[in-house]
C-alpha positions in Angstrom: -2.0 3.2 -32.1 -2.8 4.8 -28.7 -6.5 5.6 -28.0 -7.4 9.2 -28.8 -9.2 9.6 -25.4 -8.7 7.9 -22.0 -10.7 8.3 -18.8 -8.9 7.7 -15.6 -10.9 6.7 -12.6 -9.5 8.0 -9.3 -10.4 8.8 -5.7 -10.7 12.5 -5.0 -8.1 12.7 -2.2 -5.1 15.0 -2.8 -2.7 12.1 -3.1 -4.9 10.0 -5.4 -5.4 13.1 -7.7 -1.6 13.7 -7.7 -1.1 10.1 -8.8 -3.7 10.2 -11.5 -2.4 13.5 -12.8 1.1 12.1 -12.9 -0.1 9.3 -15.2 -2.2 11.8 -17.2 0.9 14.0 -17.8 3.1 11.0 -18.7 0.5 9.8 -21.3 0.2 13.4 -22.7 4.0 13.5 -22.9 4.3 10.2 -24.8 1.2 10.6 -27.0 0.8 14.3 -28.0 -2.8 15.1 -28.9 -4.3 12.4 -26.6 -7.2 13.6 -24.4 -7.0 12.3 -20.9 -9.8 13.0 -18.5 -10.0 12.3 -14.7 -13.2 10.9 -13.3 -13.4 11.3 -9.5 -15.1 8.4 -7.7 -15.9 8.2 -4.0 -15.1 4.8 -2.4 -16.3 3.1 0.7 -13.0 3.8 2.4 -13.5 7.6 1.7 -17.0 7.6 3.2 -16.2 5.9 6.5 -13.8 8.1 8.4 -14.8 7.6 12.0 -13.9 3.8 12.3 -10.5 2.1 12.0 -10.2 0.4 8.6 -9.6 -3.0 10.3 -13.0 -2.8 11.8 -14.8 -1.8 8.6 -14.1 -5.3 7.2 -13.9 -6.5 3.6 -11.2 -6.0 1.0 -10.9 -3.4 -1.6 -12.3 -0.5 0.5 -10.6 2.0 -1.8 -11.1 0.3 -5.2 -14.4 -1.5 -5.4 -16.5 1.5 -6.7 -13.8 2.4 -9.2 -13.7 -1.2 -10.5 -17.5 -1.1 -10.8 -17.3 2.1 -12.9 -14.8 0.4 -15.2 -17.0 -2.7 -15.7 -19.8 -0.3 -16.6 -17.6 1.3 -19.2 -17.5 4.7 -17.5 -13.7 4.8 -17.2 -10.9 3.1 -19.2 -8.3 2.7 -16.4 -7.7 3.2 -12.7 -4.6 4.5 -10.9 -4.3 2.9 -7.5 -1.7 3.0 -4.6 -0.6 -0.6 -4.9 -1.0 -1.1 -1.1 -4.8 -0.5 -1.5 -5.2 -3.2 -4.3 -6.7 -6.5 -3.3 -5.0 -9.7 -4.5 -8.1 -10.8 -6.4 -9.7 -8.8 -9.3 -13.3 -8.9 -10.6 -13.7 -11.0 -13.7 -12.5 -9.1 -16.8 -10.3 -6.6 -14.9 -6.6 -6.9 -14.0 -3.4 -5.1 -13.1 -1.5 -4.3 -16.3 1.2 -1.9 -15.0 3.3 -1.5 -11.9 5.1 1.9 -11.9 8.7 2.5 -10.6 8.5 2.5 -6.8 8.9 5.7 -4.8 10.7 5.5 -1.4 9.0 2.5 0.2 9.9 3.5 3.8 7.7 4.7 6.6 8.2 8.3 7.7 8.3 9.3 11.3 7.0 12.8 12.0 7.4 14.5 15.4 8.5 17.8 16.9 12.1 16.8 16.2 12.3 13.8 18.5 13.5 10.6 16.9 11.9 7.2 17.5 14.8 6.0 19.7 14.3 9.2 21.8 10.5 8.9 22.5 9.4 9.3 26.1 7.9 6.4 28.0 4.2 5.9 27.0 4.5 8.2 24.0 1.3 8.4 21.9 1.8 7.4 18.2 -0.7 8.1 15.4 -1.0 5.5 12.6 -3.6 4.0 10.4 -1.9 0.6 10.0 -1.9 -2.5 12.2 1.3 -3.5 10.4 3.1 -0.4 11.7 1.5 -0.6 15.1 2.6 -4.2 15.6 6.2 -3.5 14.5 6.6 -0.4 16.7 5.0 -2.2 19.7 7.4 -5.0 19.2 10.3 -2.6 19.7 8.6 -0.4 22.3 5.7 -2.2 24.2 5.1 0.9 26.3 3.9 3.0 23.4 0.2 4.0 23.1 -1.1 3.6 19.6 -3.8 6.0 18.3 -5.6 5.1 15.1 -5.8 8.1 12.8 -7.7 8.4 9.5 -7.9 11.0 6.8 -5.8 12.4 4.0 -2.1 13.1 4.3 -2.5 16.8 5.5 -5.2 15.8 8.0 -2.9 13.1 9.5 0.0 15.5 9.8 -2.2 18.1 11.5 -3.3 15.4 14.1 0.2 15.5 15.6 -0.8 18.8 17.3 -4.6 18.6 17.2 -4.7 15.2 19.0 -1.7 15.9 21.2 0.4 13.1 19.7 4.1 12.6 20.1 4.5 11.4 16.6 2.6 10.2 13.5 3.8 7.7 10.9 3.0 7.9 7.2 4.3 6.4 4.0 7.3 8.4 2.8 6.1 8.0 -0.9 2.9 10.0 -0.3 4.8 12.8 1.5 7.4 13.0 -1.3 4.7 13.1 -4.0 2.8 15.9 -2.3 5.9 17.9 -1.3 5.8 17.4 2.5 9.3 16.0 2.9 10.2 18.9 5.2 7.9 17.6 8.0 9.7 14.3 8.2 11.9 13.8 11.3 13.4 10.5 10.2 12.8 7.7 7.7 12.5 4.3 9.4 14.7 1.6 7.9 12.9 -1.1 6.0 14.6 -3.6 8.3 13.0 -2.0 11.3 9.6 -1.1 9.9 8.9 -3.5 7.0 6.6 -1.7 4.5 3.1 -2.5 3.5 2.7 -4.8 0.5 3.3 -2.7 -2.6 4.1 0.5 -0.6 5.4 3.3 -2.9 4.3 1.8 -6.2 1.3 2.7 -8.3 -0.8 0.1 -10.0 -2.7 0.6 -13.3 -5.8 -1.5 -13.7 -8.0 -1.8 -16.8 -10.3 -4.2 -18.7 -8.2 -7.2 -19.9 -9.9 -7.2 -23.3 -8.9 -3.5 -23.9 -5.7 -4.2 -25.8 -5.3 -0.7 -27.1 -5.2 0.8 -23.6 -3.0 -2.0 -22.3 -0.5 -1.3 -25.1 -0.6 2.5 -24.5 0.2 2.1 -20.8 3.0 -0.4 -21.2 5.8 2.2 -21.2 4.9 3.0 -17.5 5.7 -0.5 -16.3 8.9 -0.9 -14.3 10.0 -4.6 -14.5 12.0 -4.7 -11.2 9.2 -3.0 -9.2 6.7 -5.3 -10.9 8.6 -8.4 -9.9 9.1 -7.2 -6.3 5.5 -6.2 -5.9 4.3 -9.5 -7.5 6.3 -11.4 -4.9 4.9 -9.3 -2.0 1.3 -9.7 -3.3 1.8 -13.5 -3.7 2.8 -13.7 -0.1 -0.3 -11.6 1.0 -2.6 -13.8 -1.2 -1.3 -17.0 0.3 -1.8 -15.6 3.8 -5.3 -14.6 2.7 -4.7 -11.1 4.2 -6.5 -7.9 3.3 -4.9 -4.5 3.4 -5.7 -4.1 7.1 -3.9 -7.0 8.8 -0.5 -7.1 10.4 1.3 -8.6 7.4 4.4 -6.9 5.9 6.7 -7.8 3.0 9.4 -6.0 1.1 11.0 -7.1 -2.1 14.0 -5.7 -3.8 15.6 -6.7 -7.1 19.3 -6.7 -7.7 20.3 -7.8 -11.2 18.2 -10.9 -11.8 17.9 -11.8 -8.1 14.8 -11.0 -6.0 15.2 -10.7 -2.2 12.0 -10.8 -0.2 11.4 -10.3 3.6 8.1 -11.2 5.1 6.6 -10.6 8.5 3.4 -11.6 10.3 2.5 -10.3 13.8 -0.2 -10.1 16.4 -1.7 -6.6 16.7 0.2 -5.9 20.0 3.5 -7.0 18.5 4.1 -9.7 21.1 3.9 -12.6 18.7 5.8 -12.2 15.4 7.3 -14.4 12.7 9.8 -13.1 10.2 11.8 -14.8 7.4 13.3 -14.0 4.0 13.9 -15.7 0.7 16.0 -15.1 -2.5 15.8 -16.4 -6.0 15.3 -15.4 -9.7 13.1 -12.3 -10.1 11.3 -14.3 -12.9 10.0 -16.6 -10.1 8.5 -13.8 -8.1 5.1 -15.3 -7.5 6.6 -18.7 -6.5 9.0 -17.0 -4.1 6.3 -15.0 -2.4 4.1 -18.1 -2.0 7.0 -20.2 -0.7 7.9 -17.5 1.9 4.3 -17.2 3.0 4.1 -21.0 3.5 7.2 -20.8 5.7 5.8 -17.9 7.8 2.5 -19.7 8.2 4.1 -22.9 9.3 6.4 -21.1 11.7 3.4 -19.7 13.7 2.0 -17.2 11.4 -1.2 -19.2 10.7 -2.1 -19.2 14.4 -1.3 -15.5 14.8 -3.6 -14.6 11.8 -6.4 -16.8 13.0 -6.4 -15.0 16.3 -6.3 -11.6 14.5 -9.3 -12.5 12.4 -11.3 -13.8 15.3 -10.7 -10.5 17.2 -11.8 -8.6 14.1 -15.1 -10.6 14.0 -15.6 -9.9 17.7 -15.5 -6.2 17.0 
């Protein structure tokens, strides 16, 4: 028996509302008569817009206030972009659904110039140290400009800030109908995505069995396994959302393939490796790959990144 009423906690950004409304419409489609209400919550990440996220510090910048509302019983579930979700949950809360992944790639937006055609010293707008490190590895001459704000704001910054290109997640652009602005999609082998990029995560109280059961139809097993492996890697590396760690898992049949990457912010020092195995062993595979990366130099790279963060 599905609950008669569900309250979804969500950030108020255009993309977050699209994601929450999509879950709402799916619930209404499967359970006719259910009342689904959106509760907008402002998070720390929404309030601090003038500082790069890596300098704000802490984990869960886009989820903490939503989780607190859930613990107070003000909402029944939360819809998150998986790449914003920390690897640890408050006691009593947990991830119960991972939805089918949208396009996980990074989208390159310019005035028609492809990445390979960028001028010397081109200025690139991005919010992610992960992207910054990978692009600088390929092109050390590029100037990276940290940009914040919602999807439309970041697209506008291309002209407003006189940038040569901006890079955003293709998934968000697809969901909001901005595919026409994309110049090219960067191959996942060249720009390895953020942990969980393109997937949505549904979080709720772990003792709320009725809600968990009602949401289960939204879970996509292959995406759930791939994202579980990526998150296990991130957890073992003790990385937050704002460090230059990337991982991308794909499932083919019963086999999970996972690529992992750790880099210095300037892209000069990098380690990369991959692993394959049964999708059922996702967490073990992610942890094992993380151990390999850390042993191959990733540990020293991350220690240096964290020390620089503290210095800021």
